[in-house]
C-alpha positions in Angstrom: -46.5 8.0 19.1 -45.5 6.5 15.6 -43.7 9.6 15.1 -41.6 9.8 18.3 -40.8 6.0 17.3 -39.2 6.9 14.0 -37.3 9.8 15.5 -35.8 7.6 17.9 -35.2 4.7 15.7 -33.3 7.2 13.2 -31.0 8.8 15.7 -30.2 5.5 17.1 -29.4 4.4 13.4 -27.6 7.5 13.1 -25.4 7.0 16.2 -24.7 3.7 14.9 -23.2 5.0 11.9 -21.1 7.4 13.9 -19.6 5.0 16.3 -18.4 2.7 13.6 -14.6 2.6 13.2 -13.6 3.4 9.7 -11.7 1.1 7.6 -8.1 1.3 7.3 -8.4 2.0 3.6 -6.4 1.1 0.7 -4.3 3.0 -1.6 -6.6 2.9 -5.0 -4.4 2.0 -8.4 -1.3 -0.1 -8.7 2.3 -0.1 -7.6 4.7 -2.0 -9.8 8.2 -3.5 -9.3 10.7 -5.2 -11.3 12.6 -8.1 -9.7 14.8 -11.3 -10.8 12.4 -14.1 -10.9 13.4 -18.1 -10.2 14.4 -18.9 -14.0 17.0 -15.5 -13.5 14.6 -13.3 -16.0 13.8 -9.8 -14.6 10.0 -10.2 -14.0 7.5 -7.0 -13.2 5.1 -7.6 -10.0 2.2 -5.6 -9.0 0.3 -4.5 -5.6 -3.1 -3.9 -6.5 -5.0 -1.5 -4.4 -2.7 -1.7 -1.2 -3.4 -1.3 2.1 -2.3 2.3 3.4 -0.4 3.0 6.7 0.5 -1.0 6.6 4.3 -2.0 5.8 4.2 -4.5 3.0 7.3 -6.4 2.3 7.7 -7.1 -1.6 7.0 -11.2 -1.2 9.7 -11.9 -3.9 12.5 -10.1 -2.3 12.0 -10.2 1.5 14.5 -12.7 2.2 18.1 -10.7 2.3 19.5 -13.6 0.2 17.8 -12.6 -2.8 18.3 -9.8 -4.8 16.1 -6.5 -4.0 13.6 -5.2 -6.2 14.0 -2.1 -8.5 12.6 0.5 -10.8 9.1 1.0 -8.7 6.4 2.8 -10.1 3.6 4.2 -8.1 0.5 4.5 -10.1 -1.6 4.7 -6.6 -3.3 8.1 -5.1 -1.3 7.9 -2.1 2.5 8.6 -1.5 4.7 5.5 -1.7 7.4 5.2 0.7 9.7 2.6 -0.4 12.4 1.0 1.9 15.8 -0.9 1.3 15.3 -3.3 3.9 12.1 -5.9 4.7 9.7 -4.5 7.1 10.2 -0.7 6.2 13.6 -0.6 7.7 16.8 0.9 6.0 16.8 3.7 4.1 13.9 4.8 2.4 12.5 7.5 -0.6 9.1 8.8 -1.5 7.5 8.1 -4.8 4.6 10.7 -5.5 1.2 9.5 -6.4 -0.2 9.1 -9.9 3.0 8.2 -11.8 5.9 8.5 -9.4 8.9 6.5 -10.5 12.6 5.4 -9.8 14.9 3.8 -11.6 16.8 0.4 -11.4 19.5 1.9 -9.3 16.8 2.3 -6.7 16.8 -1.1 -4.5 14.0 -1.7 -2.6 12.4 -4.6 -0.2 9.4 -3.0 1.2 6.6 0.0 1.0 4.0 1.7 2.9 1.5 4.0 1.7 0.4 7.2 3.3 
């Protein structure tokens, strides 16, 4: 009787684990970019372990009245696709995982990680 109850409990627990939705996940590592700060000096900002498959508008440059960010560097374990516009709109360019980078000529306002 106890064996049957234990087996039933184990099967029920396994069914629960299988039925739980997987987490959205995050790209592990850092994504850095440069932008002009409020004082007019160039600053470097970092996204740490950013969410995957979710558009991220870079907070310092999301407003079209500000200069876009530049010099993105992808030190995450996922491909980063950067966009010229906010909300992942406009032209795009992909940066490979673990060290993909671009020069200051690439202007960006948003990014999404695969």
